[in-house]
C-alpha positions in Angstrom: 0.0 -0.1 0.0 1.2 3.5 -0.9 0.7 6.6 1.2 1.9 9.2 -1.2 4.0 9.8 -4.2 7.1 12.0 -5.3 6.4 15.1 -7.1 9.8 15.7 -8.6 9.0 18.8 -10.5 8.0 20.6 -7.2 10.6 18.7 -5.1 8.0 17.5 -2.8 6.7 14.3 -1.3 3.0 14.2 -1.3 1.3 12.2 1.5 -2.3 11.5 0.6 -3.3 9.5 3.7 -2.8 10.9 7.2 -2.6 7.6 9.1 1.0 6.7 7.7 2.7 3.7 9.1 4.8 6.0 11.3 4.8 9.7 11.5 6.5 11.0 8.3 8.3 14.3 9.2 10.1 17.3 7.7 12.5 19.7 9.0 12.0 23.4 8.8 14.9 26.0 9.3 18.6 26.0 8.0 20.7 27.8 10.6 19.7 28.7 14.2 16.0 28.2 14.5 14.5 24.9 13.6 11.2 23.0 13.7 10.2 19.4 13.2 6.8 18.9 11.7 5.0 15.6 11.0 2.4 15.0 8.2 -0.3 15.8 10.8 1.5 18.9 12.2 3.0 17.3 15.1 6.4 18.3 16.4 8.1 21.2 18.0 10.4 24.1 17.5 13.8 25.2 19.2 16.5 27.8 19.0 19.9 26.0 18.3 19.6 23.5 21.0 16.6 21.1 21.5 17.4 20.5 25.0 18.0 24.0 26.4 15.9 26.2 24.1 12.8 24.2 23.3 9.8 26.4 22.6 7.0 23.8 22.8 6.2 20.4 24.2 6.2 17.2 22.4 5.4 13.8 24.0 7.6 11.1 22.7 6.7 7.4 23.2 3.0 8.2 23.8 -0.2 6.6 22.7 -1.5 7.8 20.3 1.8 8.5 18.4 2.9 11.9 17.5 1.4 13.9 20.4 1.9 17.5 20.5 2.2 20.0 17.7 1.0 23.2 16.1 -2.7 22.4 16.2 -5.8 24.2 14.8 -9.4 23.2 15.8 -12.3 24.2 13.6 -15.8 24.0 15.1 -18.3 24.0 12.2 -21.7 23.7 13.8 -21.6 20.4 15.7 -18.5 19.1 13.6 -15.0 19.6 15.2 -12.0 18.8 13.0 -8.3 19.6 12.4 -6.7 20.5 9.1 -3.9 17.9 9.7 -6.3 15.3 10.9 -4.7 15.1 14.3 -5.4 15.7 17.1 -9.2 15.5 16.5 -8.9 12.7 13.9 -12.3 13.4 12.4 -12.4 11.8 9.0 -11.6 14.5 6.3 -13.3 14.7 3.0 -9.9 15.7 1.6 -6.4 15.5 3.0 -2.9 16.3 1.6 0.4 17.1 3.1 3.3 18.4 0.9 6.7 18.0 2.5 9.1 20.3 0.5 12.5 21.7 1.0 12.3 23.4 4.3 8.6 23.9 4.2 5.4 21.8 4.7 1.9 22.4 3.4 -1.0 20.7 4.9 -4.6 20.8 3.5 -7.7 19.5 5.0 -11.2 19.8 4.0 -14.5 19.0 5.7 -18.1 19.8 4.7 -17.1 22.3 2.1 -14.5 24.2 4.2 -11.0 24.0 3.2 -8.0 24.9 5.3 -4.6 25.1 3.8 -1.6 25.6 6.3 1.9 26.3 5.0 4.7 26.1 7.7 8.2 27.3 7.1 11.1 29.3 8.8 12.1 32.4 7.0 15.7 32.6 6.2 17.7 34.4 8.8 14.8 34.6 11.3 14.0 33.0 14.6 10.4 32.2 14.0 8.1 29.7 12.4 5.5 31.0 10.0 2.0 29.2 9.8 0.2 30.7 6.8 -3.4 29.6 6.8 -5.9 30.1 4.1 -9.5 29.2 4.9 -11.9 28.8 1.9 -15.6 28.2 1.7 -16.1 25.7 -1.1 -19.7 25.2 -0.5 -22.7 27.1 -1.8 -23.8 28.2 1.6 -22.5 30.8 4.1 -20.2 29.2 6.5 -20.0 30.4 10.1 -17.5 28.6 12.2 -15.0 29.0 15.1 -11.3 28.6 14.9 -8.8 27.8 17.7 -5.1 27.8 17.5 -3.2 25.8 20.0 0.6 25.7 21.2 1.8 24.2 24.4 4.9 25.9 25.8 7.9 24.0 27.0 9.7 25.5 29.9 12.8 25.8 27.8 14.9 23.0 29.3 13.1 20.0 27.8 14.8 17.6 30.4 13.9 19.6 33.4 10.5 20.5 32.0 9.4 16.9 32.3 10.6 16.0 35.7 11.1 18.9 38.0 7.4 19.4 38.5 7.4 20.7 42.1 9.1 23.8 40.6 7.7 23.9 37.1 4.2 23.8 38.0 4.7 27.1 39.8 6.8 28.9 37.4 4.7 29.5 34.1 4.4 33.2 33.3 2.7 34.9 30.2 1.8 38.3 28.9 -1.2 39.0 26.6 -0.8 41.9 24.3 -3.6 42.1 21.7 -3.3 39.3 19.3 0.2 38.3 20.6 0.5 35.8 23.5 3.9 35.9 25.3 5.7 33.1 27.1 8.1 34.6 29.7 8.6 31.8 32.2 11.9 32.5 34.1 12.5 35.7 32.2 12.8 37.8 35.2 15.6 35.7 36.7 18.4 34.0 34.6 16.9 34.0 31.2 17.3 36.7 28.6 14.9 35.0 26.0 11.2 34.7 25.6 8.8 33.4 23.0 5.6 34.6 21.5 2.7 33.3 19.4 1.1 36.0 17.1 -1.6 36.2 14.5 -2.1 39.1 12.2 -5.7 39.8 12.9 -7.9 40.9 15.9 -9.0 38.0 17.9 -12.2 37.2 19.6 -10.7 35.5 22.7 -7.7 33.6 23.9 -6.3 31.1 26.4 -2.9 30.8 28.0 -3.6 28.2 30.8 -3.6 24.6 29.6 -6.1 23.3 32.1 -8.6 26.0 31.6 -8.5 25.5 27.8 -8.2 21.6 27.8 -10.2 20.6 30.9 -8.2 18.6 33.4 -9.3 15.2 32.2 -9.8 15.9 28.5 -7.4 14.8 25.7 -6.1 16.9 23.0 -8.7 15.4 20.5 -11.4 17.3 22.5 -10.5 20.3 24.6 -13.3 21.7 26.6 -13.1 25.1 25.3 -13.4 23.7 21.7 -16.3 21.5 22.6 -18.1 24.4 24.3 -17.2 26.7 21.3 -16.1 29.3 23.8 -12.6 30.4 25.0 -11.9 30.9 28.7 -9.7 34.1 28.3 -7.4 32.5 30.9 -4.1 33.8 32.1 -1.5 31.2 33.4 0.0 31.8 36.7 2.2 28.9 37.4 0.8 25.7 35.9 1.3 24.9 32.3 1.2 27.8 30.0 -0.2 27.6 26.4 -1.1 30.0 23.5 -4.4 29.8 21.9 -6.1 32.3 19.6 -9.9 32.2 19.2 -11.8 33.4 16.1 -15.5 33.6 15.0 -15.4 33.7 11.2 -18.0 34.0 8.6 -17.2 33.2 4.8 -19.5 33.6 1.9 -19.5 31.0 -0.8 -16.3 31.0 -2.6 -14.7 33.5 -0.1 -11.2 32.9 1.4 -9.6 34.3 4.5 -5.8 34.5 5.1 -4.4 34.3 8.6 -0.6 34.4 9.5 0.6 33.0 12.7 4.0 33.5 13.8 5.7 31.4 16.5 8.8 33.4 17.6 11.9 33.5 19.7 13.6 36.6 21.1 16.9 37.4 23.0 17.4 40.8 24.8 20.5 42.1 26.3 20.6 42.0 30.1 20.3 45.8 30.4 17.5 45.9 27.9 15.1 43.2 29.1 12.2 45.4 30.4 9.8 47.8 29.0 8.7 48.7 32.4 8.6 46.9 35.7 7.4 43.4 35.1 6.6 44.0 31.5 9.0 42.5 28.9 10.7 44.5 26.1 8.8 43.5 23.0 10.6 45.7 20.5 12.4 42.7 18.8 9.1 40.7 18.8 7.2 43.5 17.2 9.8 44.0 14.5 9.8 40.2 13.8 6.0 40.3 13.6 6.1 43.3 11.2 8.3 41.4 8.7 5.5 38.9 8.1 2.3 40.6 8.8 0.9 40.4 5.2 0.5 37.5 2.7 2.7 39.3 0.3 5.5 39.5 2.8 5.1 35.8 3.6 5.0 34.8 0.0 8.2 36.8 -0.6 9.9 34.9 2.2 8.7 31.7 0.7 10.2 32.7 -2.6 13.5 33.6 -1.1 13.5 30.1 0.6 12.9 28.4 -2.7 15.8 30.4 -4.3 18.1 29.5 -1.6 17.4 25.8 -2.3 17.5 26.2 -6.0 21.0 27.5 -5.6 22.1 24.8 -3.2 20.8 22.0 -5.4 22.4 23.4 -8.6 25.9 22.7 -7.3 25.6 18.9 -8.1 23.0 17.7 -10.6 22.7 14.4 -12.3 20.9 13.5 -15.6 20.5 9.8 -15.8 17.9 7.6 -17.4 16.9 6.4 -13.9 14.4 8.9 -12.4 14.7 7.2 -9.1 18.4 7.8 -8.9 18.0 11.4 -10.3 15.6 12.3 -7.5 17.8 11.0 -4.7 21.0 12.6 -6.0 19.4 15.8 -7.1 16.9 16.4 -4.4 16.3 14.2 -1.4 19.7 12.9 -0.5 21.2 16.4 -0.6 18.3 17.7 1.4 18.8 15.1 4.1 22.5 15.9 4.2 21.7 19.5 5.1 19.3 18.5 7.8 21.7 16.0 9.3 24.5 18.5 9.1 22.4 21.0 11.1 21.1 18.4 13.7 23.8 15.7 13.9 21.8 13.0 15.8 20.3 15.3 18.4 16.6 16.0 17.5 14.2 13.7 15.5 11.2 11.6 16.2 13.6 8.9 17.5 16.2 11.1 19.3 14.5 13.4 21.8 17.0 16.2 21.7 17.8 15.9 25.4 20.5 13.3 26.0 22.6 14.0 22.7 24.2 16.9 21.3 26.5 17.1 18.2 28.7 14.0 17.8 32.4 14.5 17.1 32.7 11.7 14.7 29.1 12.1 13.5 29.5 15.8 12.6 32.9 15.1 10.6 31.2 12.4 8.7 28.1 14.6 7.9 30.5 17.1 6.5 31.2 14.9 3.4 27.7 15.1 2.2 27.2 18.8 3.0 30.5 20.5 2.2 29.8 21.3 -1.4 26.6 23.2 -0.5 28.0 25.8 2.0 31.7 25.3 2.4 32.0 28.2 4.8 29.6 26.7 7.3 31.5 23.5 7.0 34.6 25.5 7.9 32.9 26.8 11.0 31.7 23.4 12.1 35.3 21.9 11.8 36.7 24.5 14.0 33.8 24.0 16.6 34.5 20.2 16.5 38.3 20.5 16.9 37.8 23.0 19.8 36.4 20.2 21.9 39.4 17.9 21.4 41.8 17.2 24.2 45.5 17.9 24.1 46.3 14.2 23.9 44.1 13.8 20.7 41.2 12.2 22.4 37.8 13.9 22.2 34.5 14.6 23.8 32.1 12.2 22.1 29.5 15.1 21.8 29.1 18.7 22.3 26.0 20.9 22.9 25.2 23.2 20.0 24.1 26.1 22.2 27.4 26.4 24.2 29.7 24.5 21.7 31.3 22.9 24.7 32.0 19.1 25.3 29.0 17.1 26.7 30.3 15.7 30.0 27.4 13.3 30.2 28.9 11.1 27.5 32.6 12.1 28.0 35.2 10.5 25.7 37.4 7.5 25.2 35.9 6.4 21.8 39.2 5.8 20.0 38.0 6.2 16.4 36.9 9.7 17.2 40.2 11.6 16.4 40.8 10.2 12.9 37.4 11.6 11.7 38.8 15.1 12.1 41.2 14.4 9.3 38.3 13.3 7.0 36.2 16.4 7.7 39.2 18.8 7.4 40.6 17.2 4.1 37.0 17.1 2.6 36.6 20.8 3.2 40.0 21.7 1.7 39.5 19.6 -1.4 36.1 21.2 -1.9 37.2 24.8 -1.3 40.8 24.9 -2.0 41.2 26.8 1.4 44.3 25.6 3.0 44.2 28.6 5.4 42.0 26.7 7.7 45.1 24.8 8.8 46.6 27.9 10.2 43.7 28.8 12.3 44.5 28.8 16.0 42.0 26.3 17.6 41.8 25.6 21.4 41.8 22.3 23.1 38.9 21.6 25.3 37.7 25.1 24.5 40.7 26.6 26.5 42.1 29.4 24.3 45.4 29.3 26.3 46.1 25.9 24.8 45.2 26.9 21.2 47.3 25.5 18.2 47.0 25.6 14.5 44.4 23.2 13.3 47.1 21.3 11.4 48.5 20.3 14.8 45.2 19.0 15.9 45.3 16.7 12.7 48.8 15.5 13.8 47.6 14.9 17.3 44.6 12.9 15.9 46.9 10.8 13.9 49.4 10.4 16.8 46.4 9.3 19.1 46.2 6.0 17.2 49.8 5.1 17.2 50.2 6.1 20.8 47.4 3.6 21.7 48.3 0.4 20.2 47.6 -3.1 21.6 49.7 -6.3 21.8 49.1 -7.1 18.0 50.1 -3.7 16.9 46.5 -2.7 16.2 44.6 0.3 17.7 43.1 -0.2 21.1 39.4 0.4 20.9 38.9 2.4 24.2 35.4 2.7 25.2 34.2 1.7 21.7 34.9 2.5 18.1 32.4 3.5 15.6 30.0 0.9 16.8 29.1 2.3 20.3 27.4 -1.0 21.1 30.6 -3.1 20.8 31.7 -2.6 24.5 34.8 -4.8 24.9 35.9 -3.0 28.0 32.6 -2.6 29.8 31.4 -5.8 31.6 28.1 -4.4 32.7 25.8 -6.4 34.9 23.6 -3.3 36.1 20.5 -2.6 34.0 20.5 0.9 35.3 23.7 2.0 33.8 24.6 3.0 30.3 27.1 0.8 28.3 28.5 3.9 26.9 29.1 5.9 30.2 29.9 3.1 32.8 33.4 2.3 33.8 35.8 2.0 31.0 38.0 -0.9 31.9 41.0 -0.1 29.7 43.7 -0.8 32.2 45.4 -3.8 31.0 43.0 -4.4 28.2 43.9 -6.1 25.0 40.8 -5.0 23.2 41.8 -3.9 19.6 39.8 -2.7 16.7 40.3 -3.7 13.1 37.7 -1.2 12.2 40.0 1.6 13.6 42.9 -0.1 11.9 41.3 0.3 8.5 40.1 3.9 9.2 43.7 4.7 10.3 45.0 3.6 6.9 42.4 5.4 4.9 42.8 8.7 6.5 46.4 8.2 7.4 47.0 8.1 3.7 44.9 11.3 3.3 47.0 12.9 6.0 50.2 11.9 4.2 49.0 13.5 0.9 48.1 16.6 2.8 51.5 16.8 4.2 53.0 16.5 0.6 50.8 19.3 -0.6 52.2 21.4 2.3 55.8 20.4 1.6 56.0 18.6 5.0 58.1 15.7 3.6 59.6 14.7 6.9 56.2 14.4 8.5 54.7 12.6 5.4 57.6 10.0 5.8 57.0 9.6 9.5 53.3 9.0 8.7 53.9 6.6 5.8 56.0 4.4 8.0 53.2 4.2 10.6 50.6 3.5 8.0 52.7 0.7 6.4 53.3 -0.9 9.7 49.4 -0.9 10.4 48.8 -2.5 7.0 51.3 -5.3 7.9 49.8 -5.7 11.4 46.3 -6.1 9.8 47.6 -8.7 7.3 49.3 -10.6 10.0 46.9 -10.5 13.0 43.6 -9.2 11.4 43.0 -11.7 8.7 40.7 -14.8 9.4 41.3 -16.6 6.1 38.1 -15.5 4.2 37.4 -12.1 5.9 38.9 -9.6 8.3 38.4 -10.0 12.0 36.4 -7.4 13.8 38.5 -7.0 16.9 40.3 -8.7 19.9 38.4 -8.5 23.1 39.7 -7.4 26.7 41.4 -10.8 27.2 43.0 -11.0 23.6 40.4 -13.3 22.1 39.2 -13.0 18.5 36.0 -11.1 17.7 34.4 -11.7 14.3 36.2 -14.9 13.6 35.1 -18.2 12.0 36.3 -19.5 15.4 33.4 -17.8 17.2 30.1 -19.5 17.8 28.1 -16.3 17.0 29.2 -13.0 15.5 31.6 -14.7 13.1 31.7 -11.9 10.6 31.2 -8.1 10.9 30.7 -5.5 8.3 32.8 -2.6 9.7 36.2 -4.2 9.3 35.3 -5.6 5.8 34.3 -2.1 4.7 37.2 -0.2 6.1 40.0 -2.7 5.3 38.6 -2.9 1.8 38.5 0.8 1.5 42.0 0.9 2.8 42.9 -1.7 0.0 44.8 -3.7 2.6 46.0 -7.0 1.2 44.4 -6.2 -2.2 47.4 -7.7 -4.1 47.1 -10.9 -2.0 43.4 -11.2 -2.8 42.2 -10.2 0.7 39.9 -7.5 -0.4 38.1 -9.6 -2.9 37.7 -12.5 -0.5 36.4 -10.2 2.2 33.8 -8.7 0.0 32.8 -12.1 -1.3 32.2 -13.1 2.2 30.0 -10.0 2.8 27.9 -11.1 -0.1 27.6 -14.6 1.0 27.1 -14.1 4.7 25.8 -10.6 5.3 23.7 -9.5 2.3 19.9 -9.5 2.3 17.3 -8.1 0.0 16.9 -5.0 2.2 20.6 -4.3 2.7 23.8 -5.7 4.4 23.5 -6.8 8.0 26.0 -5.6 10.6 27.1 -9.1 11.8 26.2 -12.8 11.4 25.2 -15.0 13.0 23.1 -12.8 15.2 23.8 -13.1 19.0 21.2 -15.2 20.8 22.4 -14.6 24.4 24.0 -11.7 26.3 27.8 -11.8 26.0 29.1 -9.6 28.8 32.5 -9.2 27.2 30.8 -7.7 24.1 28.3 -5.5 25.8 25.4 -3.8 24.3 25.5 -5.4 20.8 24.4 -8.6 22.3 21.3 -7.1 24.2 19.2 -6.4 21.2 16.7 -9.2 19.8 18.3 -10.9 16.8 18.1 -8.8 13.7 17.5 -5.4 15.3 20.0 -2.5 15.6 23.6 -3.5 16.2 22.7 -7.3 16.6 22.6 -8.2 13.0 20.3 -5.4 11.9 20.9 -3.7 8.7 22.7 -0.6 10.0 22.4 1.6 6.8 25.4 3.9 7.7 27.9 1.2 7.0 26.5 -0.1 3.8 28.2 2.6 1.7 31.6 1.4 3.1 31.1 -1.9 1.3 29.8 0.0 -1.8 33.1 2.0 -2.0 35.0 -1.3 -1.2 33.4 -2.8 -4.2 34.5 0.2 -6.4 38.1 -0.4 -5.3 38.0 -3.6 -7.2 36.2 -2.5 -10.0 32.8 -4.3 -9.2 30.2 -1.6 -10.4 27.3 -4.0 -10.7 27.7 -5.1 -7.0 28.3 -1.5 -5.8 25.0 -0.5 -7.6 22.9 -3.3 -6.3 24.1 -2.5 -2.7 23.2 1.2 -3.3 19.6 0.4 -4.5 18.8 -2.0 -1.7 18.7 0.8 1.1 18.0 3.7 -1.3 14.4 5.1 -0.2 13.2 6.0 -3.7 13.4 2.3 -4.6 11.4 1.2 -1.6 8.1 2.8 -2.3 6.4 -0.5 -3.0 7.2 -1.8 0.6 6.1 1.3 2.6 3.8 -0.6 4.9 6.7 -3.0 5.9 9.5 -0.3 5.8 7.2 2.1 7.9 9.5 5.2 7.8 9.6 8.1 5.3 10.0 6.9 1.6 12.1 10.0 0.8 14.9 9.9 3.3 17.4 7.2 4.6 16.9 5.6 7.9 19.5 4.5 10.4 18.4 0.9 10.8 16.4 -1.7 8.8 15.5 -5.1 10.5 17.8 -7.8 9.3 17.2 -11.3 8.2 17.0 -12.8 11.7 14.4 -10.3 12.8 10.6 -10.9 13.3 9.9 -8.4 10.4 12.9 -8.1 8.1 12.8 -4.9 6.1 11.1 -2.8 8.8 12.8 0.6 9.1 13.6 2.6 12.2 15.4 5.7 13.3 14.9 7.8 10.1 16.3 11.2 9.1 19.4 11.8 11.4 21.8 9.2 10.1 25.3 9.1 8.8 23.8 7.1 6.0 22.7 10.3 4.3 26.3 11.7 3.9 27.8 8.4 3.3 25.5 7.3 0.6 25.7 10.6 -1.2 29.4 10.4 -1.1 29.5 6.8 -2.3 27.2 7.3 -5.2 28.6 10.7 -6.5 32.2 10.2 -5.8 32.7 6.4 -6.2 29.9 5.2 -8.5 29.5 8.2 -10.7 33.1 8.9 -10.0 33.2 12.8 -9.5 35.8 13.5 -6.8 37.0 16.9 -5.6 40.7 16.9 -5.3 43.3 19.4 -4.3 44.1 20.3 -7.8 40.8 19.8 -9.6 38.1 17.2 -10.1 39.3 13.6 -10.4 37.0 11.4 -12.6 36.9 7.8 -11.8 33.4 6.1 -12.3 32.7 2.5 -11.3 29.3 1.7 -12.8 27.1 -1.3 -13.9 28.3 -2.5 -17.3 24.9 -1.9 -18.8 25.1 2.0 -18.2 25.8 3.7 -21.4 26.0 7.4 -20.4 25.0 10.0 -17.9 25.8 13.7 -17.2 26.7 15.5 -14.0 26.7 19.2 -13.8 29.2 20.2 -11.1 29.9 23.7 -9.7 33.4 23.7 -8.2 35.4 26.7 -6.8 33.4 29.2 -8.8 33.5 27.5 -12.2 30.9 25.2 -13.8 31.8 21.8 -15.3 29.3 19.8 -17.5 30.7 16.2 -17.2 29.4 13.8 -19.8 30.3 10.1 -19.2 30.1 7.6 -22.0 30.6 3.8 -21.7 30.6 2.5 -25.3 32.5 -0.7 -24.4 30.3 -1.6 -21.5 32.9 -1.6 -18.8 32.6 -1.0 -15.1 35.8 1.0 -14.4 38.5 2.7 -16.2 38.8 6.0 -17.9 40.1 5.7 -21.5 39.9 9.3 -22.7 39.2 12.5 -20.9 38.4 15.9 -22.9 38.2 19.4 -21.5 36.7 21.9 -23.9 37.6 19.8 -26.9 41.2 19.4 -25.6 42.5 15.8 -24.7 44.1 15.4 -21.3 46.6 12.8 -20.3 45.2 12.6 -16.9 41.7 11.9 -15.3 42.0 15.0 -13.2 40.2 18.1 -14.6 42.0 21.1 -13.5 40.6 24.1 -11.6 39.4 26.5 -14.2 38.7 30.2 -14.0 35.7 31.4 -11.9 32.7 32.1 -13.9 33.7 29.9 -16.8 31.5 27.0 -18.1 33.5 24.0 -19.1 32.6 20.9 -21.2 34.2 17.7 -19.9 33.9 14.5 -21.9 34.8 11.1 -20.4 35.0 8.0 -22.4 35.3 4.8 -20.3 37.2 1.8 -21.5 
């Protein structure tokens, strides 16, 4: 069963039934102010940090699903309904949700009355616009009542849900005409407030939740709406809300526009008050004035559309496969931007409270985003590096509001440092900006410890070689990329976190083959960077360390048909044919293949053959096999999940692209392409009821072959899968790779592909790259022409800014 369709021309996914298998969401906002919005208008808004600056409440894990949002209630005689179906859930005569690029339009119709609500966050503003158009489509006069509804969160989303003895006494509001202000805690330590405004005179309001809702009513039937009468309540303590009330009359065919603005304001400490106890509303009124007419709102929407038109014009693909085009040109790039903004912090699966921006996550997210806005990638790299420790270790996460390391998670994840090399080099190759390496960047946000960013990369590299185990392989620390492979944990207490409990590294022999492969891949990148900078001595030192790591992997990390995953605390093999369960893992096959370790000896090919034989499924490649059937204390969290879910033999989509890239290293384009299609959302439309999550973006996890429901998706939107799959398909399948001195062309495609075109903007010039495959090969560039001049290399040089250049690639 399908619940919607792609509208490629408008770059929208159109949902035609409100009761989707799981809430299908969109993200509004691109810089500081963000909103999550579901296809039934559920979700919430926040400024920078979903934990510390959340504007409205959302109830995760609730029944019914998707509780809380920007709701509208319409009372038309005895019929009460909502334009987005929820929360009233009255059956609508018409329903449609269009999720677009940073906007969502929800249309509902009942008994001849239509309500169309367009939601978006204007560029450079700290507010969510809700543009409502009410139209009488009947042949009779319509008299009805309209209630808006927003429930305020008391800023700190964690404290808001547990410190009730305080919070149920702190709520404060102000009412000023058609603007309802939320000023809880403003008089003490906060310099910020929120407001909910509408650009018309109102006939009533409510700001106290229980007065509006009724103490024992549900959101589907607030007492004020049932009675058709607001309470004009003012919250003192208790739970503050903002609800506007209108009595509206529409002639047949008549429409009425209303513009609601949900906004956030910060005032300087000495400019907080208009008069005693009355907040300074100057900034709020200025914000409201920007969007008080339909014309102003429509202009802001057009500006947002132009913004995305520009971003998506940097890389465009013209291929005979429309499903591939829509992912490369629209949805994959869009998801990369959202994931760059959010890391893993705020989705319908991550509540935005326990996690901030991940050190490793954010570096990986850069590779799918850096071409869009390089200057923002530059800023992010410096923010990330500033949380690093002087020994090269890292905070695993940091909070976006403060940009400081998150102590709740701490550090000790020994793969973290190497990802900084990936992020930095990806930025330099895209932008050509080597000056970032000279930027003075603090350690642990301590400016007195600041060193050039290049030194951070050196220290990251050294962190691996300073922490080697008995086999010459990298010690895993608290964990590597797989946070659930906890080889130093030994947890027996169900009340503690595997990631934050004691890290028993003293005397540990726990080593990671995944980090070993990672070290070789980005160690080689570090060597190339040193050579670009003329640092030949450092390049030589690094080369020696990388070569030694390759030999250690071949000697101690090979299991005969595939690469080991690790050695545990006691020095026993993990991911070996000798093991009863968990004989083979995907991560080390991916990274050691990407690193081309043992490629001459056939190790890479054997490893990838083992992946296909033992790990592949119709829905993607599982993380390990066989699944764990019992808790293994020496492995930790990975063995706690039911078989086939999450890290216990689930399809963890994030690491499937590593195998895709590995396949391109040995020229197997057909295998790479098949793996790509297995998890690509636009190829999964026919299994929406099984897959459950959004059919336009990647999810983190798909249930594996050992699961109760193989193919069921979870944890959508915020996943490293977005960046890695975009990186894999554009740079390794299509073969368009930014390099220090130009664009390297190196496709690896299915033999049956005959041609495709990629338009690529790069450092101010435009390149129209036409790839032809007359001999039906998978890999190999036979000829490369630039503006009708044949080149003797497969690297297209950097051309003058403003120029349009034609590149012809003939494979063979």
